[in-house]
C-alpha positions in Angstrom: -13.9 -30.9 14.2 -15.4 -28.1 16.4 -12.1 -27.5 18.1 -10.3 -27.0 14.7 -12.8 -24.5 13.6 -12.1 -22.5 16.9 -8.2 -22.7 16.4 -8.7 -21.4 13.0 -11.0 -18.5 14.2 -7.7 -17.3 16.2 -5.4 -17.8 13.3 -7.8 -15.5 11.3 -7.9 -12.4 13.0 -4.2 -13.1 14.1 -2.8 -13.0 10.2 -5.2 -9.7 9.5 -3.4 -7.9 12.9 -0.3 -8.7 11.3 -0.9 -7.5 7.9 -2.3 -4.4 9.6 0.6 -3.8 11.8 2.8 -3.9 8.7 0.8 -1.8 6.8 0.6 0.7 10.0 4.4 0.7 10.0 4.9 0.9 6.6 7.5 -2.2 6.6 6.2 -3.3 3.2 8.9 -1.4 1.5 
């Protein structure tokens, strides 16, 4: 169960990074 928690930690920031990337590029037309 600890392994799953670690994986979610990586997916959490990853999704936030993608969101920021689109926001910075303004690809959310």
